C-alpha positions as CSV (number, residue, x, y, z in Angstrom):
1,M,-109.9,-43.0,-148.8
2,L,-111.1,-45.9,-150.9
3,E,-108.9,-48.5,-149.1
4,K,-110.5,-47.6,-145.7
5,E,-114.1,-47.9,-147.1
6,I,-113.3,-51.3,-148.6
7,E,-111.9,-52.5,-145.3
8,K,-115.1,-51.2,-143.5
9,A,-117.1,-53.6,-145.8
10,G,-115.0,-56.5,-144.5
11,I,-112.8,-56.9,-147.5
12,P,-109.0,-56.8,-146.9
13,A,-107.4,-54.2,-149.1
14,V,-103.9,-52.9,-149.9
15,L,-103.0,-49.3,-150.8
16,I,-100.2,-49.1,-153.4
17,T,-99.0,-45.5,-153.3
18,T,-95.9,-43.3,-153.5
19,L,-97.2,-41.1,-150.8
20,V,-96.5,-43.3,-147.9
21,P,-96.5,-40.5,-145.3
22,V,-99.9,-39.4,-146.4
23,A,-101.3,-42.9,-146.3
24,R,-100.0,-43.3,-142.8
25,M,-101.5,-40.0,-141.8
26,L,-104.9,-41.2,-143.2
27,R,-104.4,-44.4,-141.2
28,A,-104.3,-46.9,-144.1
29,N,-104.0,-50.4,-142.8
30,R,-101.8,-52.0,-145.4
31,I,-99.4,-49.9,-147.6
32,V,-97.1,-50.9,-150.4
33,P,-94.8,-48.2,-151.7
34,G,-95.2,-47.6,-155.4
35,I,-92.6,-46.5,-158.0
36,A,-93.5,-42.9,-159.0
37,I,-96.3,-40.5,-158.4
38,T,-97.3,-40.4,-162.1
39,H,-96.9,-44.2,-162.5
40,P,-97.2,-46.0,-159.1
41,L,-97.1,-49.5,-160.7
42,G,-94.2,-49.1,-163.2
43,D,-91.7,-47.0,-165.0
44,L,-92.3,-46.1,-168.6
45,R,-88.5,-45.8,-169.3
46,L,-87.9,-49.5,-168.7
47,S,-88.2,-52.4,-171.1
48,R,-91.3,-54.6,-171.0
49,A,-89.4,-57.3,-169.2
50,E,-88.1,-55.0,-166.5
51,E,-91.6,-53.4,-166.2
52,R,-93.1,-56.9,-165.7
53,G,-90.6,-57.6,-163.0
54,I,-91.5,-54.4,-161.1
55,R,-95.2,-55.2,-161.3
56,Q,-94.6,-58.8,-160.2
57,R,-92.6,-57.6,-157.1
58,L,-95.4,-55.1,-156.3
59,L,-98.0,-57.8,-156.6
60,E,-96.1,-60.2,-154.4
61,A,-95.6,-57.4,-151.7
62,S,-99.3,-56.7,-151.9
63,L,-100.2,-60.3,-151.4
64,R,-97.9,-60.5,-148.4
65,A,-99.5,-57.5,-146.9
66,L,-103.0,-59.1,-147.4
67,T,-101.9,-62.2,-145.5
68,T,-100.5,-60.3,-142.5
69,I,-102.5,-59.5,-139.4
70,E,-104.1,-56.1,-139.8
71,E,-101.8,-53.5,-138.2
72,E,-102.4,-49.8,-138.9
73,G,-99.7,-48.3,-141.1
74,L,-98.1,-51.6,-142.1
75,V,-95.6,-50.9,-144.9
76,Q,-94.4,-53.9,-146.9
């Protein structure tokens, strides 16, 4: 998994995914649940403003995850 390899290089990383159980099984350190399998960072049925709000919330959750102490399987 790419997130694990980035972490091995000493760079904190967050995995945004809709497959949280799989991410936990693969021992991802920081996990942020996405929106849908086909579009983890948004919803094509929403307006641009709503889409922007979703992406902003995901970004904020990801930044919170990056600032937490590394704990395997942490879901924000």
